[in-house]
C-alpha positions, -999 to 999 in steps of 0.1 A, spaced: 141 -60 890 140 -23 878 106 -5 874 90 -9 840 101 15 813 72 31 793 72 48 759 42 70 751 22 59 721 -2 88 717 -11 121 734 -42 108 752 -39 70 756 -14 42 754 22 33 763 46 6 751 62 -14 779 99 -18 772 123 -45 784 98 -72 793 103 -107 778 85 -139 786 108 -148 815 102 -115 832 65 -117 825 63 -150 844 89 -144 871 90 -107 881 68 -106 912 65 -68 910 55 -67 873 17 -73 877 12 -44 902 34 -22 880 13 -31 850 -20 -24 867 -7 10 879 4 19 844 -29 7 830 -48 30 853 -28 60 842 -24 52 805 -54 30 795 -34 7 770 -2 -12 775 16 -27 745 42 -55 747 60 -65 716 76 -98 705 62 -120 733 47 -148 711 27 -163 740 9 -196 739 -25 -197 756 -11 -214 788 16 -188 793 -9 -159 786 -33 -173 812 -5 -178 837 5 -141 835 -31 -128 833 -40 -147 866 -13 -126 883 -34 -95 873 -67 -108 887 -94 -133 884 -102 -143 848 -136 -146 830 -142 -181 819 -150 -190 783 -162 -226 785 -167 -231 747 -129 -228 740 -102 -254 746 -86 -232 773 -115 -215 791 -92 -187 802 -87 -176 765 -113 -168 739 -102 -169 702 -115 -138 683 -118 -150 647 -143 -155 619 -133 -191 614 -165 -212 607 -159 -234 638 -156 -205 662 -187 -207 684 -190 -169 688 -181 -159 652 -216 -145 645 -212 -118 671 -177 -106 664 -188 -84 635 -201 -60 661 -166 -55 673 -162 -30 644 -182 -5 664 -170 15 695 -179 -5 726 -169 -16 761 -167 -54 768 -194 -68 791 -218 -38 788 -247 -61 797 -231 -73 829 -239 -58 863 -201 -54 868 -183 -50 835 -149 -65 828 -119 -47 844 -95 -52 815 -88 -72 785 -56 -88 774 -52 -98 737 -24 -115 718 -20 -115 680 -15 -150 666 -25 -144 629 -29 -109 614 -41 -95 581 -20 -77 555 -45 -49 554 -70 -36 580 -78 -53 613 -63 -26 635 -77 -21 670 -85 15 680 -88 29 715 -103 61 729 -103 73 765 -137 79 781 -120 97 809 -107 122 784 -142 123 769 -156 134 803 -128 158 812 -133 176 779 -169 184 785 -179 220 794 -190 227 830 -226 231 818 -224 197 801 -210 180 831 -238 194 852 -265 184 826 -253 149 821 -247 139 858 -281 123 863 -288 110 828 -294 72 824 -288 53 792 -304 20 781 -280 -4 765 -291 -36 747 -276 -65 728 -302 -59 701 -290 -24 695 -255 -33 686 -264 -65 666 -288 -45 644 -258 -25 632 -246 -58 616 -279 -76 609 -304 -51 596 -329 -78 587 -327 -103 616 -343 -137 616 -370 -146 641 -344 -168 658 -319 -138 661 -347 -116 675 -355 -142 701 -319 -145 711 -314 -108 714 -346 -104 734 -334 -132 757 -303 -111 765 -324 -82 776 -312 -47 783 -294 -28 811 -295 8 823 -262 26 830 -256 62 840 -241 83 813 -214 95 837 -196 67 856 -182 79 890 -154 55 897 -142 44 931 -110 62 924 -130 95 921 -123 98 883 -153 101 860 -158 87 825 -186 86 800 -205 54 792 -215 52 755 -210 30 725 -227 8 700 -250 -8 725 -264 25 738 -300 26 726 -316 57 741 -316 80 771 -343 74 798 -369 102 799 -356 119 767 -371 119 733 -356 89 715 -342 108 685 -329 136 707 -312 111 730 -296 92 702 -283 124 687 -267 133 720 -251 99 723 -238 101 687 -224 135 693 -205 124 725 -191 94 707 -179 114 677 -163 140 699 -146 113 720 -132 95 690 -118 122 667 -85 111 652 -64 132 676 -79 113 705 -76 78 691 -48 53 694 -49 31 664 -28 -1 668 -16 -21 638 -9 -56 650 22 -77 645 22 -114 653 35 -120 689 23 -87 704 2 -85 735 -20 -55 744 -38 -49 777 -65 -23 779 -86 -7 807 -121 -17 799 -136 7 824 -120 38 810 -119 32 773 -140 23 743 -124 3 715 -132 -12 681 -117 -34 654 -112 -19 620 -127 -37 590 -107 -63 571 -113 -91 545 -131 -117 567 -123 -144 542 -87 -141 553 -76 -155 586 -71 -132 616 -68 -148 650 -65 -129 683 -65 -147 717 -82 -127 744 -83 -131 782 -105 -109 803 -102 -97 839 -133 -100 861 -147 -66 869 -144 -50 904 -170 -22 904 -204 -16 889 -212 14 867 -227 41 890 
């Protein structure tokens, strides 16, 4: 089959993959490697009008790599992102409205995420992406030198407090159980590329005054996510998006949570720790 055809979606991140239907998704043996290569270069891949069920999504995603398992869902290869009352993780999805990487508490964070739109809202609910490679490349030489050895503490409590400002004792105990993790501010990837590691879970910088460190992290996030550096994707039912979790931050935009919005996500197991 011919190589995949790509259409640029924004200046800094994202392409649409053209000419791929469900049959090609399942049967083109060269497509997975082509997608992974395009993902490394572009950060986000958009496929329109696929309308995948969970089994088909999982079948394709397994061609990309090993999948994280979500045992609380009917198909453990696919997590439903929704605020439906019976969703076992609905309490935590509100934090998706803030810039983050998936699996920030893991020793090896997820490699990539794959999400399909099953039910979308009439207003809001977009997903936004910003490249942390571009964020690093845009630093001055002095900043790159200064930030090389900085370490940042990330915690589940930090991001949850953005949503729950007056937590219950049970919530505090749960957040404490999840602990914290220290990551370098600058991630030197096996490829040789460098990216910044920040987001809503970043609490403070080791060895720096807490307020000073938080001001630095906020400044870096704001500079990395200016409108000209962000890809904002408005979903249509049937679309699938793959994003590089190691070189991006992403967030969901607010919407009326009393209205249904259901996204089905699969996640590729990570391959390298942040160092």
